[in-house]
N, C-alpha and C positions, 0 to 999 in steps of 0.2 A: 652173652658173656664175653667180656673183653679178653684178648690174649695177654697173658702175663709171662714175662721171661722168668724162667726158673734157673737157678744156678746150683750146681752140685759142688759143694766145697768139701774136699776130703778132710776128714778129721785125723789128727795124728795122736799117737800115744804120748808124745812129749808135750808137757805143759809149756805155755808161752812164757810164763814166769817161772824161773827155776826156783824150786823150793830148797831152802837150806837144810842139809841133813846133819848139821852140827848139833848133836844132841847133848854134848857135854860142854858146859861153859866153865872156864877157869878164870877167876878174877884175881888179878895181881896188882900190887901197888907200884913196884919199881920194874925197870927193864930186867930181864932175866940174864943171869950169868950162865956159863956153860954147865956148872954144877947144878944150878937150879933147873935148867932145861933137862938135864939127865934125870933128876928126881921126878919132874912132871911126866917125862916119858914113861918112867916106871909106874907112876900112878895111873896114867891112861891105859897102859898095857894091862894092869891088874883089873881095870874096869872093862877090858875087852873093847877098847876104843882105839881106832886108828888115829894116831896123833895128828896127821896132816888132813885127814878127811872128816873126822868126827868131833874134833876139839876146836872151840872158838875161844880165843884169848881176848880179854878185855882188861886194858890197863887203866886203873882208876887213880889219878893223881890225888894226893891227900887233901888238896884245897878245893876240890870240885865234888859236886853231887850229880848223879845221873839217874835216869829212870830206866831200869832194865827192860820194862815193857815197851819203851819207845825205840829200843835198839834193833829189834828184829820182829817181823810178823810171825815168825815161827817160835815155838816154845821149846826150851830145852827140857830134857828129862831129869838132868842133874846139874846143879850149880855148885861148884866148890869155890869158896871165897877164901883166899889166902890173906887174912889179916884185914880185910875190908868189911866193915860192919854193914849189916843189911840196911840200916837207915841211910847210909851213904849211897845206896843203890836204889832208893825209892821203894824199898820193901819194909813195911811196918810190922815186923815180927819181933817178938821179945826174945832176942838172942844176942846177949852181950859178951858171951865168952864162947870158946870153941864148943861146938856141938852140932846137932842136926835138927832140922825142922821140916815137917811134912807140909808142903804147900798144896794148894788145890791142883796145880798143874805140874809140879815137879818136886824134887827133894833138894833142899838147900843145906849145904854143909859149910860151917864156918870153922876154919882152923887157923893156925899160926901163919905168919908170913913165910913164904918159901924159904928165905934165907935162915929163918929160925927153926923151921920144921925139921931140917936135917939134923939139928943138934939135940932135939928133945924126943927121946924114945917113947915117952908116955903120950905125947901129942900124936906121934905117928901111929901108935897103937889105937888111939881113939878114932883117928881118921880111918884106919883100916876097918874098924868095927862098923863105922857109918857106911863105908863103901860096901861091906858085905851085906848090910841091910838093903842097900840099893840093889845089889845083884840078886838078892832073893825075891825081889818084887816081881 
C-alpha cells in the first residue's frame, strides 16, 4: 500500500457564503420620502421585523419588468408590494387589486403605493388583516 498524505481541515460553523436573512421583501415604485419611510418602519415593526436586518427593499421602475426569483437565492417569507402588480415581478398570480395570495414558498400581499396608503384607512385596515394572517402562520 502506498503512503498517502492526509490533511485535516477544520470545519467551521460559519458558512462560506453568507445566507441572507432578509425574510420580508418590500417592493416600492418610487424613492421613499421621510413620511413613507416612517410608515414602512411601523409596518415592519408590526410584523416583528428589524427594519435594517430583516427587510429588503426592491425599487421597481414602472417601465421595467423583473423576476423576483432571479434576485436572490434565498426565499422571503413575506412579500409586500406597494402598487407593483405581481405580473411586473415575474409572478403569474391572479391578483389585480389589493389583497393577499398564498404562494408555494411565501405570502404575497398587494396594497396601494406607499404615498397613497397613508391616506386610505380602508386599505391600511386590509393590509393589517393580511399581516395578521401572516403572523398567525
